[in-house]
C-alpha positions in Angstrom: 11.2 36.9 -21.4 8.6 36.4 -18.3 6.3 33.1 -19.9 4.0 30.5 -18.3 4.2 27.0 -19.1 1.3 24.0 -18.9 3.9 20.8 -18.1 2.8 18.1 -18.3 -0.4 15.8 -18.7 -3.4 14.1 -17.0 -1.1 11.0 -16.5 1.4 13.3 -14.7 1.7 10.7 -11.6 1.7 7.3 -14.2 5.2 5.3 -13.8 6.1 7.4 -10.7 8.4 4.1 -9.1 7.4 3.8 -5.2 10.2 1.4 -4.7 12.7 4.1 -3.5 9.9 4.7 -0.4 10.7 1.0 1.1 14.5 0.8 0.3 13.0 -2.0 -2.2 14.2 -2.6 -6.0 11.3 -1.7 -8.8 11.2 -5.5 -9.7 10.8 -6.7 -6.0 7.4 -8.6 -5.0 7.3 -6.5 -2.4 7.1 -3.1 -4.6 4.5 -5.2 -6.7 2.6 -5.5 -4.0 2.7 -1.5 -3.1 2.2 -0.3 -6.7 -0.9 -2.8 -6.8 -2.2 -1.5 -3.8 -1.8 2.0 -4.7 -3.1 1.7 -8.4 -6.1 3.8 -7.2 -4.1 6.6 -5.4 -2.3 6.9 -9.3 -5.5 7.7 -10.8 -6.2 9.7 -8.2 -3.3 11.7 -7.9 -3.6 12.3 -11.6 -7.0 14.2 -11.1 -5.5 16.6 -8.1 -2.8 17.6 -9.9 -2.8 20.8 -11.8 0.8 21.2 -13.3 2.1 24.8 -14.3 5.3 26.3 -14.4 6.0 30.3 -14.9 9.7 31.2 -16.0 11.9 34.4 -16.4 15.0 33.8 -19.1 17.5 36.7 -17.9 20.8 38.1 -19.1 24.0 37.5 -16.8 25.4 41.0 -16.2 29.0 39.2 -14.0 30.1 36.7 -12.1 32.5 36.3 -9.8 33.2 33.2 -7.1 30.3 34.0 -4.8 27.4 35.6 -6.6 26.1 35.8 -9.9 24.8 39.1 -11.4 22.1 39.6 -13.6 21.2 41.9 -15.5 18.2 43.4 -13.5 20.7 43.9 -10.6 19.6 41.3 -8.1 22.9 38.8 -7.1 22.1 35.3 -6.6 24.9 34.5 -3.8 26.4 31.2 -3.8 30.2 30.2 -4.6 28.7 26.4 -6.3 26.3 28.8 -8.5 28.6 30.6 -9.4 30.7 27.9 -10.7 28.3 26.0 -11.9 27.4 28.9 -14.3 30.8 30.2 -15.5 30.2 29.7 -19.0 26.8 31.0 -18.8 25.0 33.7 -20.9 21.6 33.8 -19.3 20.3 32.3 -16.1 16.4 30.8 -16.6 14.7 31.1 -13.5 11.2 29.4 -12.8 8.8 28.4 -9.9 6.6 25.7 -10.7 3.8 23.7 -8.8 1.1 21.2 -9.0 -1.5 23.2 -7.2 -2.9 22.7 -3.7 -5.6 19.8 -4.8 -3.4 16.9 -3.7 -2.7 18.5 -0.4 -6.4 18.9 0.4 -6.7 15.2 -0.3 -4.1 14.5 1.9 -5.3 16.3 4.6 -8.7 14.3 4.3 -7.4 11.0 4.6 -4.7 12.4 7.6 -8.3 13.0 9.1 -9.9 9.7 8.4 -6.8 8.2 10.2 -5.9 6.3 6.5 -2.4 7.0 7.5 -0.8 4.8 4.5 -2.7 6.3 2.1 -2.0 10.1 3.1 1.9 9.0 2.8 1.6 7.2 -0.4 -0.2 10.6 -1.7 2.3 12.5 0.0 5.5 10.7 -1.4 3.5 10.5 -5.2 2.9 14.7 -5.1 6.6 15.1 -4.3 7.7 13.1 -7.6 5.2 14.7 -9.8 6.7 17.8 -9.1 10.1 16.5 -9.6 9.0 14.9 -12.5 7.2 18.2 -14.4 10.2 20.6 -13.8 12.6 17.6 -14.9 10.4 17.8 -18.5 10.6 21.4 -18.6 14.3 21.4 -18.4 14.4 18.5 -21.2 12.2 20.6 -23.1 14.4 23.4 -22.5 17.6 21.2 -23.1 15.9 20.3 -26.6 15.0 23.4 -27.7 18.5 25.1 -27.0 20.2 21.9 -28.1 18.8 23.0 -31.9 20.7 26.5 -31.1 24.2 25.0 -30.4 23.6 26.0 -26.5 23.3 23.8 -23.8 22.1 24.0 -20.6 23.3 23.2 -16.8 21.9 21.3 -13.9 19.0 22.8 -12.0 19.7 24.7 -8.6 16.9 25.4 -6.3 17.7 27.4 -3.1 18.3 25.7 0.0 20.6 23.0 -2.3 24.1 22.9 -1.6 25.6 26.3 -0.4 22.9 28.6 -1.5 20.7 30.0 1.4 17.0 29.2 1.5 16.5 33.1 2.2 17.6 33.2 -1.7 14.0 32.2 -2.8 12.9 35.9 -2.0 15.0 36.9 -5.0 13.1 34.3 -7.4 9.9 35.7 -6.6 10.7 39.2 -7.0 12.4 37.9 -10.7 9.9 35.3 -11.8 5.6 36.0 -11.9 4.6 33.5 -9.3 1.2 35.3 -9.4 -0.9 33.8 -12.0 0.0 30.4 -11.4 -1.0 31.0 -7.1 2.3 30.4 -5.7 3.0 32.5 -2.5 6.0 32.4 -0.3 5.8 33.0 3.5 8.1 34.8 6.0 10.1 31.6 6.3 10.4 31.1 2.8 8.4 28.0 2.1 6.0 27.9 -0.9 2.2 27.5 -0.8 1.1 25.3 -2.2 3.6 22.9 -0.6 4.4 20.9 -3.9 6.0 23.4 -5.6 9.3 23.6 -6.6 11.7 26.8 -7.7 14.8 26.6 -8.8 17.6 28.0 -12.1 19.4 26.6 -14.3 22.2 28.4 -16.6 22.5 28.7 -20.5 25.6 27.9 -22.1 27.1 28.5 -25.6 28.6 25.0 -27.5 32.6 26.0 -28.3 32.6 24.1 -31.5 34.4 20.5 -31.4 35.3 21.8 -27.7 31.4 21.1 -25.5 31.3 23.7 -22.5 30.8 20.2 -19.6 28.8 22.5 -17.0 30.5 22.1 -13.2 28.2 19.3 -11.2 28.7 20.7 -7.3 27.8 16.7 -6.2 31.1 15.2 -7.9 33.0 17.6 -5.1 30.0 16.7 -2.2 31.3 14.1 0.6 27.6 13.2 1.4 26.7 10.5 -0.7 23.3 9.6 0.7 21.6 12.8 -0.4 18.7 12.4 -1.8 19.4 15.7 -4.7 22.5 13.9 -5.5 23.3 13.8 -9.1 25.7 11.2 -10.9 29.1 12.3 -11.7 
C-alpha cells in the first residue's frame, strides 16, 4: 500500500530543545538565553517547513542473516537490519521531508553574514524533520498496537552496517515524486532536510511479546548522536 501523509502542524518547530547544540542542560541559564534569543527563529522555522511523508507497506518474503528479502524482489542488505526484522511479517519503507524553504532561508542568512542565525535555523530544520518522523512512527505504533502488533526501531541507510547506497532501493519502493524528494548519484537527498528509512511490523506473541532487537545495545560507539536507549 502506497500512502502519503502530511505530518505535524504549523507548529512543528515548537518545543525544539537547542541545549544539546551547546553542551548545556535544558534548564541552564545559557540555554535559556539562547532559546530567548532564538524566539524569532522558532516562529520563522514554522513558516518555512512543509512536512510531507510518503510510505509503502511491503510484505517480507524471507530473511537470512545478511538480507531482508521483500515480496517485490528487492533485498535490503544489512546483518543488523536482518536481526531487527527477525520476527516481522511486513516492513514500512518511508521518505520524509520538510521541504526546501528552510534551506533557502539558511542560504540567505549565510549570504548576509548572519552565521549564528543560519546555524540555529539549520539545527532547527534537522530536529524538525526528526520530530516529524518520530510522530509518524508513534502514530503507526498506536495503530498496530490496536491490531495486537508492534513495530521495531526505525533504521536508515548509512546507519550501523546498512550502506548508504541502499538508499536507491528505498527510492524504488517508495513514490517520492509527489513529495518532491529526489536522490543524487551519490545518494544524497534533495531537499537536504529529508529522511528515508524502514521499520518492521511484528505480531505480539500472546503473553510473551516480542522485544525487537536494538543494535545500539551491541555497539561500542557511545557518543553516536543516533544512539537509542537500550
